[in-house]
Phi, psi and omega in degrees: 000134180268323180286151181267144171280158180260131171237119177273144184221131172245123182292163180295172179310133184266135182299328181298334182292340181295325183252003181234094186297332181291335179265349192304311186286321182287346176258002177291137185295329177290322177292321178297328176302318179293324178299317179296313181299324179298332181278325190258337184271055181273357185252003183268127179249160179301131180092351179297134171274119189245117174274126182249102184285125180232168170231114188280351180090150180276160176302138179073001173272131180244013180251005180296163182293130179299143180293341180304318181291322178297320178301321179298320178298314181299317181298318181292321176301316179295320178299331179273001178091003179281162179246099188273148173220130173289137179233146180211170173228164181276153177277173178292143181105170182229341188239149171296146179251118182270133180231129176272121176267119184308134176059021182226277187194179172254129182241156180257125178248168180065055188267011183244032185268334178225160184300321183298308182286324180299317181293327177299317179291320178300317179296316180299325183267008174089010180269063180237160181296325181293337182260311184265344175095012178210148179286159177255126178237146178259113188285351178249016177085182187291333180238007171087026182238003181274103184223167174242126180287129180237124179277133178221171172244069184280178178298317179236321188263144180243345180220129184231134177267100179273140178309119189297332182294343182294333184278003174276353184255154178273326182221158177233143168238122180261109176266124180238143167260108180288126182195178178281173176206136187290344179242320184273350184091310176205161174247129180207216184296315183294323180289326174298325178282306192280340172246320187282348182242010180245166182280176179305324182303312183275343167296315179296313182297333176288323186271323197240149173266131178073199181227160175299150177212154180280154180248184180294342179284350181280112174221128186293346176289345182263003185206183177248029180057042180302326183296321180297317181291330185280334185291121183280351183238013178056044180271355185245127178235154176266124176240109182062266186236013179212165180271148177231131179260122178279110184295337180284338179261324183305134178256000178074032180286342179071010179299324180296316181295325182292327186260349183297123182277353183259119182301126177065024175283338177240127179269116180286154177290153179280150177284144171293158168297157190295327179295315179294321176305314179298315179297324180295313183283340171290324171301315176304313181299322178301319179295321180295310183297313186286332179277328181273323182112113185299328182289347182261007184242137174233155188231135172226128183239131180255114181258070177236149174053067192258098177269177178285334184255172190267168175293342179275357178269139183291335177224095184283348178070204191271152172298142183254348175219162176293165174302141182255338180116203185238136182237144178218142181195169170258004184239113183292326179290317180297317183290321178293319179293323178298319179296316179295317179298317180293320177298320180294320181287336184288151173285149177283166175252148177295143182239136179276132180272183185296339180272000181081019180252146182277131176265146180296138181286158174286144184280167173301142181098348178256129176290118194286321185297312177290325180298331181258349179215092188293348182278354181236164178210113180303336181292341179301316178298311185295319179297319179294324179293324177295317179298324180275000178056053184258008180163192186241121178286346177267122185221157172251124180269118181250115180278135179241000000 
C-alpha cells in the first residue's frame, strides 16, 4: 500500500497542567479519550448495536486497563445513538487452579475460564453495567465453545471458530491495553482480535501442537472417570480399561487434564514456538476481521501502565517505560505498529531485581520488550499481519 493509514494520538498527561488550571481538563487523559473517539467513531449510526471488546484482567493482576477509560468509550457510543455492550471470551481451561502461597493462603488462579468465574473478576475490576454503563456479554457462551466456523487462507490456519455472539452486533470497537506479553511480544489490537474474539478451540490451536491424549498410566480403576464428565463435547470414551480422546472431536479446552487425579495420565499437547504462535493468532484475527467486515471495526489503544507481561498474567510486575498516551485508528496494523514505534523511542524505566537493587533502564531507540526478553520479537505479529493483508504498516501519526 502506498497511501498511509491515519493513527490519532493523544500524549500522556502534561506536567504543566498541574500548575495551569486552564489547561488541566483538556490535558486530562479521560477527556483526551473523548478527543480520540471523536476522530475514529465516524461509522456509528443511531440504533447501531455496538460490541465493545474489553479484557477485564486476570485475578491478582493490578496492571489491567482501568474501567474509567472504558466508561468514556461507552458514553461516546451512547451520545452517537449507539447501543453498547461490553464483550469478552473465556480463556483456555475449565477449572480454577488452586495455589498454596507459603505462610500465607491458598489463592485461585485462572479465573476467566467460565462465565461464572469470569464475571466475578469483571465485577471486582469494575467492568459492570452500574460502573461503566453497559452490560457484559460473553460472545463464546458460558464455557467458551459457542463459535461460528470461518474459512480463511491463513499462514497456517484454514478454519477459525469465531465467537458466534460477535455477529449479533452492527459495529465493533476494539479496546486494547498496550503492554508486553511473554509469548506474543506485546498485546494490542491484533491480540484482542486473534485471541480475544475466538473460542477455546482456536485459542488452543494458536498455542498448541496436536491434541491431548491419554498415556499408559490411564486406568479407570484409578479414578472416577472425571475426564469423561469434564469434557464439554463428549470427545472422551472408555475403551476396556482406559479413556480414549478422539482428536477429531476434542477442542483442546484442557478440562480433562485439569480434573485427572492420576499424575501424567493425560499427555498435554506441546506449545508452538513463539513465532508460530503469533502467526496462528494473526490468522485468527484475519478470520474475525474478514467475517465481520473491516469497515465496521474501530480501534483504540491505551498505552498506560506498561509492564513486560500481559493482563492475563497474575503478576504483571512493574512498568518498563513511561506512559505513551492514547492511540486511535480504523487500521489494526497501523495502530499496533505506532504503539511499538513509540515504545521503541521511549526511554526505559529502572527495574528492581530480585535482590531489591535497581537495574539501569534500556535507552531510547531500543525495542524494550525484545530487549528484556530475547525469546520474543514484536515484529512477528506485524509481519504476519502484513502477510495476511490486515492493514497498512505505513501510517501518519496525527497528534490531537
